[in-house]
N, C-alpha and C positions, 0 to 999 in steps of 0.2 A: 407195422409202419417202420420204414427205414429212414432215420433222420441222422443229422450230424449235430455237433455241438453248436448251439445258437450263437449268432454273432453278438459281440459285446453291446453294441449300441443299437437299440431298436430304430427302425426307419420312422420318419415323420413326414408330414405333408410338405415341408420346405424342400425335401429332396427333389421335387418336381418343379420348384419355383423357376429355375432357369429355362424350363421348357414352356412356361405359361404363355410366353409371347407368341407361340405358334397358334394359340386359340384352339377351338375344338378340332380334333383330328377326324378325318373321314374314317368310317368303320372299316374300310378296305385298306387302311394304311399299312397293316402288318399281314396282309393275306399271304405273302410269299413265305415267311417263316412258319406261319400257321399251317399252310397246306403241306409244306415239307415235313413238319412235325407229325401231322396226321398220316402222311404217306409212309414216312420212314419207320414210324413206330406202329403202323397198322392199327391206328386208333380211329374210331368214328367221330370223335370230337377233339378239337384243339382249341385252347382258350388263352388269350393274352389280356392281362389286366394291369393298368397303370394307376398308381395311387394307393393310399393306405386307409381311406375312409369308405363310408357307405353313403351315397353311391361313389364308385371309383371315378377318377378323372377320365379314364378311357377304358372301354372294354370291347373287345372284338373276338370273334370266334368263327370257326368253320365246322360244319357238321349239322345235320338236321336236328332241330329241337334243342340246341344247347342252352338257349335262354330259359327254357322251362325246367332245367335240371335243378334240383334243390341242393343247398349246401355249398354253393360256389363261393360266397364270402368267407366261409370257414376254411375251405381249402386254400384260398388265396392268403388268408392270414397265417395259416400254419406254414406255408411255403416261404413267406417273407422272412421268417426267423431262422431259416436253415440254409446257409449258403451252398451246401453241397447237394441240396435237393431233397425231395420227399417222394417216396414210393409207398403206396398203400395198395396191397394186392386185393383186399376185399373190404370196402368201406362199411358194408353191412355188419361185419364182424369186429369193427374197431369202435370201441366205446367213445373215442374222442371225436367221432364224426357222426353223431346221432342226427345232426341236421340234414345229412345226405339221404336219410331213409324216407321211404314212402310206403303207402299201403300196398299190399300185394296187387300186382297187375298194373301199377302205375310206374312210369319211366323214372328211374333213379340211377345215379352213377354208382358203380361198384369198384372199378379200378381207377386209380389216379396216380400220375407221376408229374412232378412239377419242379421247376427251379426258379430262383429269383433272377430278375433282370437287374444287372449292376452297371452303373454308369462308369465312364473312364476314371472319375475321381473317387470311386468306391461307394458312392451312394446307392442304396437299393431303391429302385424305381417301381418295381411291380413284379409280376410273375408270368411265366409261360408254362402251360401244362397240357397234358392230354388225359382224356377220360374214356372209359369204356363202360357200357351198361352191363357187362359181364365181368366177374372176377377173373384174374389171370395171374400167372407167375411172371416175375420180372424177366426181361430179355437178357440174354447173354451179353455182357459188355455194359449193361445198365442203361436205362432210359435217361438218367440225369446227364450222362456224358453227351448223348445226342442232343438233348434239350439245351445243354449248356452252350453248344456251338450255335444252335439256332437262336438262343437268347442273345448271344453276342451279335448275331445278324440283325435282330430286332433293335438292339440298342444302336447299332450302326445306322439303321434307318432313321431312328429318332435324332441321332447326332447329325446325320446328313440333312434332315429337314431344318434343324436349328442352324447349321452352317449356311444353308441356302438363304434362310431368313436373314442371317447376319450379313451375308454378302449383299443382299438386296437392300438392307438397311444402310450399309455403307455406301452403296450406289446412290441411294436417296440423299444421304448426307453430303456426298460430293456434289450432286446436282444442286442441292440447296445452297452449298457454299458458293458455287459458281453464280447462282442466281443472285445471291445477296451481294457478291462482289460486283456484278454487273450493275445492280441497282444502285449501290453506293458510289460506284464510279460515275454513273450517269448523274446522280444527285450532285456529286462534287463538281462535275463539268458544268452542269446547268447553273449552279450557284456561282461558279467562277464567271460564267457568262453574265449573270445578273450583276455581279460586282463590277465587271468591265463596263456594262451599260451605265451603271450608276456613276461611274467615274467620268462619263462623257458630259455630265452637266445637263442632261435633257430635261425638258419640262415634264412634270409628273405624268400627264396624260400620254405623252410620247414614250416615256419610260415604260409605262404599263403596257402600251401597245407592243413595244419591242419584247418585253418579258413574255407577253402572250404568244408572240411569234415563236419564242424559244420553248416555252413550257407546254403549251396546249397540245402539239402533236405527240409529245412524249407521254402525256397523260391520257391520250386517246379522246380528248375533248373535241366537240364539234362547234362549239360557240362560246365566246368569251365576251362579256359586256361589263360596262361600268355604269352603276346607277347612283345618281345624286339623290340623297334622301334629306328632306327637310320637312319635318312635321308629317302631314299625311300625303305630301306630294313626293313622287318618285319619278325621275326622268332617266331613262336608260339610253346609253350610247354604245353600239356594238364596237368592240375593239378588234375582234378576229373571228373568223369562222372557217370551217372546212367546207369542201364542196357539198357535203351532206347537210351542213348547217346553214347554207346560204339563205334559205328562206325562213329561218327560224325567227320568231318575234315573240318574246315572253309576254309582251303587253296584250297580244291578241288572244292569249289563253286565259280562261277563267281561273282566278286565284293564282295567276302566274307569278305574282310578286310575293307569295307566301314565305318562301325561303329567304328572300331578300329582307322582308320585314323581321323575320326571326334573327337574321345575322346582324341587323342594325341594333339589336339589344344585347349583344354578347361580344366578347373578345374571341379571337382565334377564328377557326374555320367552322362553319356550320354545314354539315353534310346531310344531304337528303336523297330520297329515292322517289318512287312513284307517288308516295303519299305526301311528301313534303315539298318536292321540287315542282317546277312548272309542268303542267300536264303534257304528256307526249315525250317527256325526257326521262329515260330510265334512271339517270343519275344527275344530280346537280350539287354544286358546292358553292357557298357564298362566304365572303369574308369582309368584315367591317374594317375600313381603313381610316376611320375618323377617331375622335376622342370621345370617351363616354359622356353622354348627355348633350353633345353638341352636334350640329348638322355635319354630315360627312358623306362618304361614298362607300359603296359596296361593290366589290368585284365578284362576278359570278361566272363559273364554268359549268357548261352543260354537256352531257354525253348522251347523244341520241342513239337510237337503234338498240341492239341487243348485246352491247359490249360488257354488260354485267356491272355489279356495284364497284364502288371505289375500293381498291385493295389497301392493305396496310401500308404499302410503300407509297401509293398515291396520296394517302392522307399525310404520311410523314413528309413527303416532298412539298405538298401544298402548305402545310403548317410552317415548314422551314422558310419558304419564300415569303409567306405572309408576315412572319416575324421580322424578316428583313425589310419588307415594304411598308409595314404598319406605321412606322414613325415618319419623321419629317422628310426623308429623302424621296418618298414616292407618293405621299398623301397630296391629292390635288389641293392647291391653294396654300401649301406649306413651304417653308424654307428648304433650300437644298443643302446638302453637305453633311447631314448626320448619318454616318456610315457604320456606327458601332453595332446596331442589330444585325446588319448584313454581314459584317465581319465575323460576329459570333456564330451566325448560321453557317458561314463558309468554313470556319474552323471546326464546327461540329461535323460538317460533311466530310472534311478531310480526315478527322479522327475515325469516322465511320468507314471511310475508304481504307485507311490503314488497317483497321480491324478486319475488314473484308479480305484484304490482301493476305493477312496472316491465315485466316480460315481457308482461303484458296490454296495457299502454300501447303497447309496441313493436308488438305484433300488431295493434292497432287502427290504427296508422299504415299498415299494409299495405293496409287496406281503403279508405283515402282515395284521392283523385285527384291528390295533389300530386306534383310532380317531385322530383328529388333535392335541388335547392336549397331547396325548401320543407320537405322532410322532415328534412334533415340537422340543423338546429338543435334540433328537438324530440327526435330520436333521440339525439343526443349529450347533450342535457340529461338525458334519462331514464337513460342509461348513467352519466352523472356522479353522479346522485343515488344510484344503486345501489352504485357503486364507492366513493363517499365521497371518497377522496383522489385526487389526480392530475388529469390533463387528457386530452382526447380531440380528435383532429383528423381531418377527412376531407380526404385529399390528392387533388389532381387533377394529372395530368401535363400539363406545358407544355414541349414540346421534350424536353430531356434532364434536366429537373428536375421534381420534384413540389412544388407549392405548395399552401398551405391553401385549401380551398374553404369550410370551416366549422370553427370552433374552439369548444370549451367548456372552461372552467376557465382557471386562470392558471399557465402554466409559469414556471420561474425566468427571470430576465432574459436570462441567457446562452443558454438554450435557445430563448427567444422570438426572439432575434436570428437564431439559426441557422435556425429554422423559417421566418422571413420571407424569408431568403435562398434557401430551397428545399433539398430533399433530392435529391441526385443519383439519377437513375433506376438507375444502376449499383449503388447500395446495396441497393435492393429486388430487383434482379436477382440479386445475390450471395446474398441471403437465400432466394431461391426464391419470393418473393411473386408476381413477375410470371409464374411458371409455375403459379400457382394454389395455393400452399401457405400455410397459416396458420402464423405464427411467434409464439411466446411466449417472451420472454427474461427471465431473472432477473438479479440483480446480477452474479453470477459470469460471466455470458455477455456482458456489455456491455464495450465498449471503454474504455480509460483516459480518453479524452476525454469520453465519455458520463458516466462516473462523476464526473469532476471538475465537470461541468456540473449535477450533482445528480440524475441519472437513476439509479433503482434497479430499474426494470422497464419493458420495452417490449413492445408487441404490435402486429403488423401483419397485417391480414387483407385479402385481395383482395375488392373490391366489384364492379368491372366491368373485365374484361380483354379483351372480344371486339373492341374497337376499338383497334388499335395506335396509340399516340400520344395516346390520350384516356383512359387507364386511371384508375380511382379506387381508392384504398386507405384503409382505416380504420386509424388508429393510436391506441393508448391508452398512456399513460405514467404511471409512478408514481415518486414521490420519497420522501424521508424513510425511515421504518421500513417496509420491505417485504420479505417473504420470497419467496413464489412465487404465481403465478396459481392461484387456487382453481378447482375444477371449475365452480362457479357463475359465476365471473367469465369463464371461457372460454366457457361456454354463453351468457352475456349478450352478449358481444362478437360471437360467431358469429351470434346472433339479430339483433343490430343491423346486422351486415354484410349479412345477407339482406334486411333491410328497406330498407337504403340501395340495395342492388342492384335490388330491386323498383321503387323510385322511379326509378333511373337507366334501367332497362329500359322503364318506362312512358314516360319522357321520350323515349327513342329511338323507341319505337313510335309515339308521337304525331308526332314529327318525320318518321318514315318515311311515316305516313299522310298528313301534310300534303304531303310531297314527292310522294307517289304521286297525290294528288288534283290536283296542279298540273303533272304531268310526263307527257309522251307516252312510254309504255314502249318503243316501237320505236326512237325516235331519241334519247331523252334530252333533247329540247327541252321547253320549257314548252308546256302545252296551251292550249286556248282560254280556260279559266278563268284561267290565269296571265296570258295575254296581256291579257285584259280588265282584270284587277286592276292590272297594271303600267301599261297605257296610261292608266287613270283617275288613278292616282297621279301620273304624269308630267304630265298635263294640269292637275291641280290645282296642282302645283308651278310649272308654267310660267305659269299665270294669276296666281299670287301674286307671282312675281318678274319677270314680263315676259319669260319665256324662250320657246324655240321647240321644237316636237316634230314629228317626222315619222312617218308610218305607210306602210310599203311592203307592199302586198299582192302575193303571188307565187303563181302557179299552175304546178305542175310538169307539163309536157306529155310524153306518151309513156308514162305509167305503165300504161295499159290495154294498150298493145301489148306491153309486157314481161310483164305478167301472163298475157296470152293466149298469147304465143309461147314464153315461157321458164318460166312457173310463178310462183306467188305468192311463193315464197321469194326468187326473183330480184327480184321487184317490191319486196319488203321491203328487200332489199339496196340497191336504187336509192333508196328513201326515206331510208334511213340515210346513204347516201353524199351525197345532196343536203344533208341536215342538217349533216353534217360540213363540207362545203364552205362552207355559209353561215357557220358559226362562224369559219372560217379567213379568209374573204374580206372580212368586215365588221370594223369597228373594235371594240376590246374593250368600249367603252361601248354599242354597239348590241346589242340582244337579239333573236335570232331565235326564232320559235315555229312549231310545227306545229299548225294549227287542226283538222286532220282530213283524211283521204283524201290528196289531192295538193295541199292548200292550206297555204301557209306565210305568215307575216307577220314583219316586222322592225320593232321600235320603235326610232326613231332620235332621238337627243338633239341639240339645237342645230342643226337643219338648216332651210334655207329652200327655197322652190320653185326658186331658181336652181341649187341643187345636184342637181336631178333627173337631168341627163345623167350625171354621174359615178356616182351611185348606181345607175342602170340599167346602167351599164357594169360595176359590180361583179357584178350578177346575171349578165351575160354571162360574166364570168370564172368564176363558179360553174358555169355550164353547161359551159364548156370543161374545167374540172377533173373534172366528173362523166363527161364523154365519155372523157377520158383514163383513167378508172378502169374502162372497159370497157362503158359504156352509150352507144354511139355515136349512138343515135337520141333521146337525152334532149334536152329543150328546156324553156324556161320563159318565162312572160310576167309582167310586173310593172307596177304602177301606184303612184304616189306622191301622198300628200296631206299637207299641212303645216298645223300650228297656228301662228298664227291665220289665215293667209291663206285656207285652204280651208274652215275651219270651226272652231268653238270647243268642240264637244262630241264625245264618242266616236262616237256613231252617225253623225253627219255625216261625220266624217273617214273612217270605214270605208267608208261608201257611196261617197265620192268616190274613194278609192284602189281599191276594187273596180271601179268603173265604168271608170277609166283602165286597169286591168289587163285587163279584158275587151275594151276597145277595142284595146289592143296585141295581144291574142290574135287578134282579128278581122282586124287589119291583116296579121299574119303569114300567116294563112290566105289572105287575098286575094292577096298577092303571091307566096305559095309560098315564103316564106323559110325555113321550118323544115325540117330534114333528117329529121325523124322519119318513121317508116313507118306510123303509125296515128294516128287521132284519138282524143282522150280520150273 
């Protein structure tokens, strides 16, 4: 059994917690890396397992009969603890895998190779492995190397699914913010209309009729009536109806006054459906406009057809209007002029509208293209306007402390000094924020020091945690008279955190795309595009300050022989090893690149043509290092061109260095100096 040193911290179930939102994954979710693993490693079975318990969170495989193979949990557990992978050439001969054995003649795994699946934040999620029912020797180049690349592909699939879910969630959040804004705007406008009608001094019946004209179409009602209730007698007068409700008469229905009788014995709005409202009306709502224990009136709204039950907004709107009309200004037979309840309802609606506008503004930030630095000031300002008091901070981790990246508001001087000094990362770790938990603390939960510094409430919400050492946290703080974080304030801060995370994720994606566009994926070196940009910048700088720049063109010899004789995986290993040796053998300020195929180049700073021999000697040292790594027939040819001695522009320097490299290659072939066993 070939294993590496175990990782220090064993994996645990929480490692998959951030993916739990995806729900059960389809068994075919990882078919692509599984089929590639089976095909590339010529294995009859490939298996991918997520989770650390039994049963696992997810398990999928390709190959006939893989579910019936014994010992799969033991193989999975052994692989989780070894980051460089596990290779067992014959499970039947390894005492550590007795669970994989079966009676003679029964199907059992004999060969196994597997690697852990590691998330971008370093958490171990599961394993990817291949099995064979026959023992076999490890492949040249090693199964873990191939499986490692495919494991990364599987993690990318999982991360892609998570990001898709997050994008869809943000879309739903934006749609919900727009919906709430529109509802609150409508509520504010309608209550403003009720306020204007009340100011006209209309008789209560006329006022109710006008209010019905305004409100019933918005609520989707088909009929509105006013019922005078005195003892057992009830007389109903229609106030408004839609075309569909023109013929509706609650008195003609058996038990049609059931909801009205209920409403006469309670305050507020009484909501009913098929069981409580007038027969034939899917929804009805009645509200008592009188005073408890006295004769009075009930206003009733009826929704016919299949429009569905009253929504939360319908109920909220009706209750706000009834609070405004319940008192003297609209109660039939009462005095006019008491506007206080209506004014309170109107102010409530205006506050709701303001909150909705803030949520809409935050949702619109999600649709922009700004990164977190650009978004943060606007997001914090919007949150500050909605919260009124206090201040907000977006914290970014720098080493073992969090420092402000953006601030809105003015904290007390003592708090400001502490914030500028930074908050220890251990503080957020103790609160659980670095584990993904949102924390809202009131005055009684704060430390004595925080209380003395004027804090009365704090909130900390994770914004970005997937890059250890670069975490972002949203903090909100309250001083003065403060009781507890309201549901709206919590919702507002959660929404702001999501928006800031979207900006941070967008920034990371752009950085990843930029890096991918300038990086060779096999070797990790810069590609031709990066080489050209770097060399152009160095030439401009050298021309401006009178400096010197060198270009070293290098051709790796022997790659074709390795590909043909040992396979392309082995050839890829040669390319990667050559790149690693280039990094190690040249100076830190020299930058190597892979231009494509077996072509490499190095941009050298401050070199002259006289330094050519030592630089070419470095290339020979690279070749020796690669040969010691197991590629005995590898070789390389190189050519140097220097600015300004050999040319002053990029094209000329590359042409000169290439020509000298090909001349060196031809000289080697002429004298037979290369030990390689095949031409390129």
